[in-house]
C-alpha positions as CSV (number, residue, x, y, z in Angstrom):
1,M,0.0,0.0,0.0
2,S,1.4,3.4,-0.9
3,E,1.8,6.3,1.3
4,W,-0.9,8.1,-0.5
5,T,-3.3,5.4,0.2
6,D,-2.4,5.4,3.9
7,W,-3.0,9.1,4.1
8,L,-6.3,8.8,2.2
9,G,-7.4,6.1,4.7
10,I,-6.5,8.2,7.6
11,A,-8.3,11.2,6.1
12,I,-11.4,9.1,5.4
13,G,-11.3,7.6,8.9
14,G,-10.8,11.0,10.5
15,A,-13.7,12.4,8.5
16,G,-15.8,9.5,9.8
17,L,-14.8,10.2,13.3
18,G,-15.4,13.9,12.8
19,G,-18.9,13.1,11.4
20,S,-19.7,11.0,14.5
21,I,-18.6,13.8,16.8
22,V,-20.7,16.3,14.8
23,S,-23.7,14.0,14.8
24,S,-23.3,13.4,18.5
25,I,-23.2,17.2,19.1
26,I,-26.3,17.7,16.9
27,A,-28.2,14.9,18.7
28,S,-27.2,16.3,22.1
29,K,-28.5,19.8,21.2
30,A,-31.7,18.3,19.8
31,R,-32.2,16.4,23.1
32,A,-31.6,19.6,25.0
33,R,-34.1,21.5,22.9
34,A,-36.6,18.6,23.3
35,L,-36.1,18.7,27.1
36,A,-36.5,22.5,27.2
37,A,-39.7,22.2,25.1
38,S,-41.0,19.4,27.4
39,E,-40.3,21.6,30.5
40,Q,-42.1,24.5,28.8
41,A,-45.0,22.3,27.9
42,E,-45.2,21.1,31.6
43,K,-45.1,24.6,32.9
44,A,-47.9,25.6,30.4
45,R,-49.9,22.6,31.5
46,A,-49.5,23.4,35.2
47,H,-50.4,27.1,34.4
48,A,-53.5,26.0,32.5
49,E,-54.5,23.6,35.3
50,K,-54.1,26.5,37.8
51,A,-56.2,28.8,35.6
52,V,-58.9,26.2,35.4
53,A,-58.8,25.6,39.2
54,D,-58.9,29.4,39.8
55,A,-61.8,29.8,37.3
56,A,-63.7,26.9,39.0
57,S,-63.1,28.5,42.4
58,A,-64.2,31.9,41.2
59,L,-67.4,30.3,39.8
60,V,-68.1,28.5,43.1
61,Q,-67.6,31.8,45.0
62,A,-69.8,33.7,42.6
63,N,-72.6,31.1,42.9
64,D,-72.2,31.1,46.7
65,A,-72.5,34.9,46.7
66,Q,-75.5,34.8,44.5
67,A,-77.2,32.2,46.6
68,K,-76.5,34.2,49.8
69,T,-77.9,37.3,48.0
70,Q,-81.0,35.5,47.0
71,M,-81.4,34.1,50.5
72,A,-81.0,37.5,52.1
73,S,-83.5,39.0,49.7
74,L,-86.1,36.4,50.4
75,E,-85.5,36.8,54.2
76,L,-86.0,40.5,53.9
77,N,-89.1,40.1,51.8
78,L,-90.6,37.7,54.3
79,R,-89.8,39.9,57.3
80,E,-91.4,42.9,55.5
81,Q,-94.5,41.0,54.7
82,L,-94.8,39.7,58.3
83,S,-94.2,43.2,59.7
84,K,-96.8,44.8,57.5
85,R,-99.4,42.2,58.4
86,R,-98.6,42.5,62.1
87,E,-99.0,46.3,61.9
88,H,-102.3,45.8,60.1
89,I,-103.6,43.7,63.0
90,H,-102.5,46.4,65.5
91,A,-104.1,49.1,63.4
92,I,-107.5,47.3,63.4
93,A,-107.2,46.7,67.2
94,R,-106.7,50.4,67.6
95,D,-109.7,51.1,65.5
96,L,-111.8,48.7,67.6
97,E,-110.7,50.5,70.8
98,G,-111.5,53.8,69.2
99,I,-115.0,52.8,68.4
100,R,-115.6,51.3,71.8
101,A,-114.0,54.3,73.6
102,G,-114.1,52.4,76.9
103,R,-117.8,51.9,76.7
104,Q,-119.6,48.7,77.6
105,P,-121.6,46.8,74.9
106,E,-125.0,48.2,76.2
107,Q,-123.6,51.7,75.9
108,L,-122.9,51.4,72.2
109,S,-125.3,52.7,69.5
110,S,-126.5,50.4,66.7
111,E,-124.2,52.2,64.3
112,D,-121.2,51.6,66.7
113,K,-122.1,47.9,66.8
114,V,-122.2,47.6,63.0
115,Q,-118.8,49.3,62.9
116,I,-117.4,46.9,65.5
117,A,-118.8,43.9,63.6
118,E,-117.1,45.1,60.4
119,A,-113.8,45.8,62.3
120,K,-113.9,42.3,63.8
121,M,-114.2,40.7,60.4
122,R,-111.2,42.8,59.2
123,F,-109.4,41.8,62.4
124,I,-109.9,38.0,61.7
125,S,-108.9,38.6,58.1
126,A,-105.7,40.4,59.2
127,H,-104.8,37.5,61.4
128,E,-105.4,35.1,58.5
129,E,-103.1,37.2,56.2
130,Y,-100.5,37.2,58.9
131,L,-100.7,33.4,59.2
132,N,-100.4,33.0,55.4
133,A,-97.2,35.1,55.4
134,L,-95.9,33.1,58.4
135,E,-96.7,29.8,56.6
136,S,-94.7,31.0,53.6
137,A,-91.8,31.8,55.9
138,C,-92.0,28.4,57.6
139,G,-92.0,26.8,54.1
140,A,-88.9,28.7,53.1
141,Y,-87.3,27.6,56.4
142,R,-88.1,23.9,55.8
143,D,-86.9,24.2,52.2
144,K,-83.6,25.7,53.4
145,K,-84.1,28.8,51.3
146,I,-83.4,31.1,54.2
147,D,-80.9,31.1,57.1
148,R,-82.4,28.5,59.4
149,D,-80.5,29.5,62.6
150,R,-81.4,33.2,62.2
151,F,-85.1,32.4,61.4
152,R,-85.3,30.2,64.5
153,K,-83.8,32.8,66.8
154,T,-86.2,35.4,65.4
155,F,-89.4,33.5,65.4
156,D,-89.1,30.7,68.0
157,S,-91.1,32.4,70.8
158,E,-93.6,34.0,68.4
159,I,-94.4,30.7,66.7
160,R,-94.8,28.9,70.1
161,E,-97.1,31.7,71.4
162,I,-99.3,31.6,68.3
163,A,-99.5,27.8,68.3
164,E,-100.3,27.7,72.0
165,N,-103.0,30.4,72.0
166,N,-106.3,29.3,73.6
167,E,-109.6,28.9,71.7
168,N,-110.6,32.5,72.4
169,H,-107.8,33.9,70.4
170,P,-108.4,34.8,66.7
171,F,-105.5,32.6,65.6
172,Y,-107.0,29.5,67.2
173,A,-109.9,28.9,64.8
174,L,-107.6,29.7,61.8
175,L,-105.0,27.2,62.9
176,H,-107.3,24.2,63.8
177,P,-107.6,21.4,63.0
178,S,-103.8,21.4,63.0
179,D,-103.4,18.4,60.8
180,T,-105.1,20.1,57.8
181,K,-104.2,23.8,58.1
182,Y,-100.9,25.6,57.9
183,R,-98.8,22.4,57.7
184,A,-95.5,24.2,57.3
185,F,-96.2,26.3,60.4
186,W,-97.2,23.2,62.5
187,A,-94.2,21.2,61.2
188,V,-91.8,24.0,62.3
189,Y,-93.6,24.3,65.7
190,K,-93.3,20.6,66.3
191,E,-89.7,20.5,65.2
192,W,-88.7,23.2,67.6
193,N,-90.9,22.1,70.5
194,D,-90.4,18.3,70.4
195,L,-88.6,17.8,73.7
196,E,-86.5,15.0,72.2
197,N,-85.2,17.2,69.4
198,R,-85.2,20.6,71.1
199,T,-81.8,22.3,71.3
200,G,-80.7,25.6,72.8
201,I,-81.2,28.7,70.8
């Protein structure tokens, strides 16, 4: 073999070695780029997951705030209705006292007696309107549409007094028989006054 051939072989071999080194460097850079791209993709995925979680949390908070707003609005409406109807009862009671003016029945004129009879009818009707509003409030309580603890603290004694009035009170005839009239009212009364279930207020 000639010297020229030897040098040619070395040159070709060197070129092959050089090509392997270059290929190795290129492959190494490609792996580095792929790794960097993978890390970026992982960061993007984590960022997207966090964004989704934040959006879900924001939606839950918005729904919770909306539910609380609706609950507060319903509570306010029920309280206003009850307050108006209670004041109506008191206004008619004042009218009755004004007509009587401290007089005994035999001292009243026939016109006074007619006015009193009409006022008594309005008095019974006002009590019925109040019970209807209270029945709606008790229904909202049972359906968990209002703050149950706050409702109980506000109306526990009032509901008990109304339920336990004697037969001479206007509420009595409206509320009885208790198994057919104002069922939400009676269910709340029994829930709160069942000695086995009763808890501190």
